[in-house]
C-alpha positions as CSV (number, residue, x, y, z in Angstrom):
1,M,-16.2,-82.5,94.6
2,R,-12.8,-82.3,93.1
3,E,-11.4,-84.8,95.6
4,N,-14.2,-87.3,94.7
5,E,-13.4,-86.8,91.0
6,T,-9.7,-87.3,91.7
7,N,-10.4,-90.5,93.6
8,S,-12.8,-91.8,90.9
9,L,-10.2,-91.1,88.2
10,K,-7.5,-92.8,90.2
11,K,-9.7,-95.9,90.7
12,T,-10.5,-95.9,87.0
13,K,-6.9,-95.7,86.0
14,T,-6.1,-98.6,88.4
15,L,-8.8,-100.8,87.0
16,V,-7.7,-100.1,83.4
17,G,-4.1,-100.7,84.4
18,M,-4.9,-104.0,86.1
19,A,-7.0,-105.1,83.1
20,I,-4.0,-104.5,80.9
21,F,-1.6,-106.4,83.2
22,T,-4.1,-109.2,83.5
23,A,-4.3,-109.5,79.7
24,I,-0.5,-109.4,79.4
25,V,-0.2,-112.2,82.0
26,V,-2.6,-114.4,80.0
27,V,-0.9,-113.7,76.6
28,L,2.6,-114.2,77.9
29,Q,1.8,-117.4,79.6
30,L,0.1,-118.7,76.4
31,I,3.1,-117.7,74.3
32,A,5.5,-119.3,76.9
33,S,3.8,-122.6,76.1
34,F,5.6,-122.6,72.8
35,V,9.0,-121.7,74.3
36,K,10.6,-125.0,75.5
37,F,13.6,-125.4,77.7
38,G,13.7,-129.1,78.4
39,F,10.5,-130.7,79.7
40,F,9.0,-127.5,81.3
41,T,8.8,-123.9,80.1
42,P,10.2,-120.7,81.8
43,S,7.5,-118.5,83.3
44,L,8.0,-115.3,81.3
45,V,4.8,-114.1,82.9
46,L,6.5,-113.4,86.1
47,I,7.8,-110.1,84.7
48,P,4.3,-108.4,84.6
49,I,3.5,-109.9,87.9
50,V,6.5,-108.2,89.5
51,I,5.8,-104.9,87.7
52,G,2.1,-105.0,88.5
53,T,2.5,-105.7,92.2
54,A,5.2,-102.9,92.4
55,I,2.8,-100.4,90.9
56,Y,-0.6,-101.5,92.3
57,G,0.2,-103.3,95.5
58,I,0.2,-106.7,97.1
59,K,-3.5,-107.5,96.2
60,A,-2.7,-106.8,92.6
61,G,0.3,-109.2,92.8
62,A,-1.9,-111.9,94.3
63,W,-4.5,-111.4,91.6
64,L,-2.0,-111.5,88.8
65,G,-0.4,-114.6,90.3
66,F,-3.9,-116.2,90.5
67,V,-4.5,-115.5,86.8
68,F,-1.1,-116.9,86.0
69,G,-1.9,-120.0,88.1
70,V,-5.2,-120.6,86.4
71,V,-3.7,-120.3,82.9
72,V,-1.0,-122.8,83.9
73,L,-3.7,-125.1,85.3
74,I,-5.6,-125.0,82.0
75,A,-2.4,-125.9,80.2
76,C,-2.0,-128.9,82.5
77,I,-5.6,-130.1,81.9
78,T,-5.4,-129.7,78.2
79,G,-2.0,-131.2,77.7
80,A,-0.3,-128.0,76.6
81,D,2.1,-128.5,79.5
82,G,3.3,-132.0,79.2
83,G,4.7,-132.4,82.7
84,G,1.6,-130.8,84.2
85,Y,-0.7,-133.0,82.2
86,L,1.0,-136.1,83.7
87,M,0.6,-134.6,87.2
88,W,-3.0,-133.9,86.6
89,G,-3.6,-137.5,85.6
90,V,-2.1,-138.7,88.9
91,N,-3.7,-136.2,91.3
92,P,-5.9,-133.4,89.8
93,A,-6.7,-131.7,93.1
94,V,-3.1,-131.3,94.2
95,T,-2.0,-130.3,90.8
96,A,-4.7,-127.5,90.8
97,L,-3.6,-126.4,94.3
98,I,0.1,-126.3,93.3
99,C,-0.6,-124.3,90.1
100,V,-2.9,-121.7,91.6
101,G,-1.2,-121.7,95.0
102,K,2.3,-121.0,93.8
103,G,1.0,-118.3,91.5
104,V,-0.8,-116.4,94.2
105,A,2.1,-116.8,96.6
106,C,4.8,-115.6,94.2
107,G,2.7,-112.5,93.3
108,A,1.7,-111.7,96.9
109,L,5.2,-112.2,98.4
110,A,6.9,-110.3,95.6
111,G,4.5,-107.4,96.4
112,L,5.2,-107.7,100.1
113,T,8.9,-107.6,99.5
114,Y,8.5,-104.5,97.4
115,Q,6.3,-102.8,100.0
116,L,8.9,-103.4,102.7
117,L,11.8,-102.0,100.8
118,H,10.6,-99.4,98.4
119,H,10.8,-96.6,100.9
120,K,14.5,-97.2,101.2
121,N,15.3,-97.7,97.5
122,Q,13.0,-98.4,94.6
123,I,15.5,-100.2,92.5
124,L,16.6,-102.4,95.4
125,A,12.9,-103.1,96.2
126,T,12.1,-104.1,92.6
127,V,15.2,-106.3,92.3
128,A,14.4,-108.1,95.5
129,A,10.8,-108.6,94.4
130,A,12.1,-109.9,91.0
131,V,14.2,-112.4,92.9
132,V,11.4,-113.5,95.3
133,C,8.8,-114.1,92.6
134,P,10.6,-116.9,90.7
135,V,12.1,-118.3,93.9
136,V,8.7,-118.8,95.4
137,N,7.1,-120.0,92.2
138,T,9.8,-122.6,91.5
139,G,10.3,-123.5,95.1
140,L,6.7,-124.2,95.9
141,F,6.3,-126.2,92.7
142,C,9.3,-128.4,93.6
143,L,8.2,-128.9,97.2
144,G,4.7,-129.9,96.1
145,A,6.0,-132.2,93.4
146,V,8.4,-134.0,95.7
147,A,5.8,-134.3,98.4
148,V,3.0,-135.7,96.3
149,F,4.4,-136.9,92.9
150,K,7.7,-138.6,94.0
151,P,7.1,-141.8,91.9
152,L,6.4,-139.7,88.8
153,L,9.5,-137.6,89.5
154,L,11.6,-140.7,89.8
155,E,10.4,-141.8,86.3
156,W,11.3,-138.4,84.9
157,A,14.7,-138.6,86.7
158,A,15.4,-142.0,85.1
159,G,14.5,-140.6,81.6
160,W,16.5,-137.5,82.2
161,A,19.6,-139.5,83.2
162,A,19.3,-141.7,80.1
163,Q,19.1,-138.7,77.9
164,N,22.2,-137.2,79.4
165,G,24.2,-140.5,79.2
166,M,24.1,-141.2,82.9
167,E,23.2,-144.5,84.6
168,A,21.2,-143.0,87.3
169,V,20.7,-139.8,89.3
170,S,19.3,-139.1,92.7
171,L,16.0,-137.3,93.1
172,V,17.7,-134.3,94.6
173,T,20.1,-134.0,91.7
174,Y,17.3,-134.3,89.2
175,V,15.2,-131.6,91.0
176,F,18.0,-129.1,91.0
177,L,19.5,-129.8,87.6
178,G,16.5,-131.2,85.7
179,L,13.5,-129.4,87.0
180,I,15.0,-126.1,88.3
181,G,18.1,-125.8,86.2
182,I,17.8,-123.5,83.1
183,N,14.2,-122.6,83.8
184,F,15.0,-121.0,87.1
185,L,18.1,-119.2,85.9
186,V,16.2,-117.8,82.8
187,E,13.3,-116.6,84.9
188,L,15.5,-115.0,87.5
189,L,17.8,-113.3,85.0
190,I,14.8,-111.9,83.0
191,N,13.1,-110.6,86.1
192,V,16.1,-109.0,87.7
193,V,17.2,-107.3,84.4
194,L,13.8,-106.1,83.1
195,S,11.5,-105.5,86.0
196,P,13.4,-102.6,87.7
197,V,13.7,-100.7,84.4
198,V,10.0,-101.0,83.5
199,V,8.9,-100.2,87.1
200,R,11.1,-97.1,87.1
201,I,9.7,-95.9,83.7
202,L,6.1,-96.5,84.7
203,K,6.4,-94.9,88.1
204,A,8.0,-91.8,86.5
205,R,5.2,-91.4,84.0
206,M,2.5,-91.9,86.7
207,H,3.9,-89.1,88.7
C-alpha cells in the first residue's frame, strides 16, 4: 500500500513539475519576443528545457521542446517573429516543421546527453546538455533555412550587408555572422552558466 502511495505521490509531483516547466517555457518565449538582438531573438526558453530534461528525463525534454516549437510557430504565423513570418509566407509547411522539429530535437538530445553523462558527473552532464540544446536548435534552423529558403536568405544577406556598410557578403558569412552570431553566443552563455546551478539546487531539494 505504501509503495503504491509513494509511486502515486511521485507521479503527482512529476506532473506538477512538468506543468510548471511548461508554463515557464511558454512565458519565457513570449517575453523573448520583446528582446531583440538583430532580426531574430535569443531563445531564453532553452534554460528551462535543459533543466526540465535533466530532472524529468528525455521525454520531458522532448515535450518542453515541442511546446517551445509551437509557441515559436505561433509567433511566425502572427508576425511576432518577423523573420519567421516571412518564412511562413514562403512555405508554411516547412516553417512549421522547422519550428517544431528543432524544438523537439534540442530538448530530446539535451536530455539524452544528460542521461549519458550524469552518472559520471552531474555538472559535466548539465553543461554538456546546455551546450547541445542551443547547438541543435540553431543548427537545425540554419540547415532548414539554407535548404528551403535560400532566396529569402540571400535577400536578408544583402540587407544585412548594406546595414553594415559592406557591398556584399556570401550566404555562409551571413549565416554565421548574421543569423547565428550574437543569438547563439547569448543562448550558449546563458545555458552554460545558469542551467548547472539550477539543476544542482533542484536535485538537492528533491533528495
